[in-house]
C-alpha positions in Angstrom: 0.0 29.5 -10.3 -1.2 26.3 -12.1 0.0 25.0 -15.4 -2.5 23.8 -18.1 -1.9 20.3 -19.3 -3.6 18.3 -22.0 -6.6 16.3 -20.7 -5.6 13.1 -18.9 -6.5 10.7 -16.2 -5.1 12.3 -13.0 -7.5 10.9 -10.4 -5.2 9.2 -7.9 -4.6 7.1 -5.9 -6.5 4.1 -7.2 -6.6 0.6 -5.9 -4.3 -1.7 -7.8 -6.4 -4.9 -8.1 -6.0 -8.3 -9.5 -9.0 -9.3 -11.6 -9.5 -13.0 -12.0 -11.7 -14.5 -14.7 -12.5 -17.7 -16.5 -15.2 -20.3 -15.9 -13.0 -23.4 -16.0 -9.3 -23.9 -14.9 -8.1 -24.0 -18.5 -9.2 -20.4 -19.1 -8.4 -18.9 -15.6 -6.5 -15.7 -15.9 -5.4 -12.7 -13.9 -5.1 -9.1 -15.1 -4.0 -6.1 -13.1 -6.5 -3.2 -13.2 -6.4 0.3 -11.7 -9.3 1.6 -13.7 -11.9 0.3 -11.2 -14.2 1.7 -8.6 -17.6 1.8 -6.9 -20.7 2.9 -8.9 -23.6 2.3 -6.6 -24.3 1.3 -3.0 -27.7 -0.2 -3.4 -27.6 -2.5 -5.3 -23.8 -2.7 -4.8 -22.2 -2.1 -8.2 -18.7 -1.5 -9.4 -16.8 -1.4 -12.7 -13.5 -2.4 -14.3 -12.3 -0.9 -17.6 -10.3 -3.2 -19.9 -8.7 -2.7 -23.2 -10.4 -5.0 -25.8 -6.9 -6.3 -26.9 -6.2 -7.7 -23.5 -6.2 -11.5 -23.3 -8.8 -11.4 -20.5 -11.3 -9.2 -22.4 -13.0 -12.0 -24.4 -13.0 -14.3 -21.4 -14.9 -11.7 -19.3 -17.1 -10.9 -22.2 -18.0 -14.5 -22.8 -18.6 -15.5 -19.1 -20.0 -12.1 -18.0 -18.4 -12.4 -14.6 -15.1 -11.7 -12.8 -13.7 -11.3 -9.3 -11.9 -8.1 -8.1 -9.2 -9.2 -5.7 -7.9 -6.4 -3.5 -4.1 -6.4 -3.2 -1.5 -5.7 -0.6 2.0 -4.5 -0.3 3.0 -8.2 -0.1 1.3 -8.8 -3.4 2.9 -5.8 -5.2 5.3 -7.8 -7.3 2.7 -10.3 -8.5 0.3 -7.4 -9.1 2.7 -5.6 -11.3 3.9 -8.8 -13.1 0.3 -9.8 -13.9 -0.2 -6.4 -15.5 2.8 -6.6 -17.9 2.6 -10.2 -18.9 -0.1 -11.8 -21.1 -2.2 -14.7 -20.1 -1.8 -16.1 -23.6 1.9 -16.6 -22.8 1.8 -17.5 -19.1 -0.3 -19.2 -16.5 -0.2 -16.3 -14.1 -1.5 -18.2 -11.1 1.3 -20.7 -11.4 4.0 -18.2 -12.3 3.2 -15.9 -9.3 2.5 -18.8 -6.9 -1.0 -17.6 -6.4 -3.9 -20.0 -5.5 -7.1 -20.0 -7.5 -9.9 -20.5 -5.0 -13.6 -21.3 -5.2 -15.9 -18.3 -5.5 -19.4 -18.7 -3.8 -21.6 -17.3 -6.6 -19.6 -16.9 -9.8 -17.5 -19.4 -11.7 -14.4 -17.2 -11.9 -11.8 -18.0 -9.3 -10.8 -15.9 -6.3 -7.2 -15.3 -5.4 -6.8 -17.0 -2.0 -3.9 -14.7 -1.0 -6.0 -11.6 -1.5 -7.6 -10.1 1.7 -10.9 -9.3 0.0 -12.4 -10.9 -3.1 -15.4 -9.2 -4.7 -17.5 -11.5 -6.9 -19.1 -9.6 -9.8 -21.6 -10.3 -12.5 -21.5 -8.1 -15.6 -24.7 -6.1 -16.2 -23.5 -3.9 -19.1 -20.5 -3.3 -21.3 -19.9 0.3 -22.3 -17.4 1.1 -25.1 -15.5 4.2 -24.1 -12.5 4.5 -26.4 -9.2 2.8 -25.5 -11.1 0.8 -22.8 -14.5 -0.8 -22.4 -16.2 -0.5 -19.0 -17.7 -3.6 -17.5 -20.4 -2.4 -15.2 -21.1 -5.2 -12.7 -23.3 -6.1 -9.7 -21.5 -7.3 -6.7 -23.0 -10.7 -5.9 -20.7 -11.8 -3.0 -17.7 -10.7 -1.0 -15.2 -12.9 0.7 -13.0 -11.3 3.4 -10.1 -13.0 5.1 -11.1 -13.4 8.7 -7.6 -12.5 9.9 -8.6 -8.9 9.1 -11.9 -9.0 11.0 -12.1 -7.4 14.4 -13.2 -10.3 16.7 -15.2 -8.0 18.9 -17.0 -5.9 16.3 -16.8 -8.1 13.2 -15.7 -5.1 11.2 -13.2 -5.4 8.5 -9.9 -3.7 9.5 -8.5 -3.7 6.0 -5.7 -1.3 6.8 -4.0 -4.2 8.6 -3.4 -6.0 5.3 -1.3 -3.0 4.1 -3.4 -2.2 0.9 -1.6 -1.4 -2.4 -2.5 1.7 -4.4 -1.5 2.9 -7.8 -0.5 6.6 -8.4 0.5 7.8 -11.8 2.7 4.8 -12.8 3.9 3.8 -9.3 2.7 1.6 -6.4 2.4 2.8 -2.8 1.1 1.7 0.6 -1.6 3.9 2.0 0.1 5.3 5.1 -1.3 6.3 8.5 -5.0 6.8 9.3 -5.8 10.5 9.7 -9.5 10.3 10.4 -12.7 8.4 9.7 -15.8 9.2 7.7 -17.7 12.0 9.5 -15.0 12.8 12.0 -14.9 16.5 11.0 -18.5 17.0 12.2 -18.6 14.6 15.2 -19.8 16.1 18.4 -17.2 16.1 21.1 -17.8 13.9 24.0 -18.4 15.8 27.2 -16.0 15.1 30.0 
């Protein structure tokens, strides 16, 4: 038997990401976002949803770009801290000993400690209620080569121990149980 609850956001797990923004070092900031995801494969597009009262909101709106920095279990404390502290009161890069790096296409910094940094250029802002959705085109991706398989060149992101958010808590992702399409793969003949 299932209970009926009031409508709410119960789609979990979600990636807990650090979004970096700002065109010049004086305005660089980080905010933690779990309302993020993929929208389209071709062209590659994603989104973040941000409350208008957040310190980073006008920075992103002015510059129309940001970087989604994927996080790891090692970055869990910094990820949480950047979500509960405001950039108007703290230099989050300095406080969390994170390194703002050079993006290739956008002016916003990457987080050097992140295994994958997704450079985004905003295409549209959609007011939704408590949050506005920044729909963005992915214009470049930087991946730490220590997570690339030297033989295949494939990203083995699971080795970075990704961080996810589930209903107010952070978790690692656990063991691999399959891959896309494994349920319908033809068995190899012996």
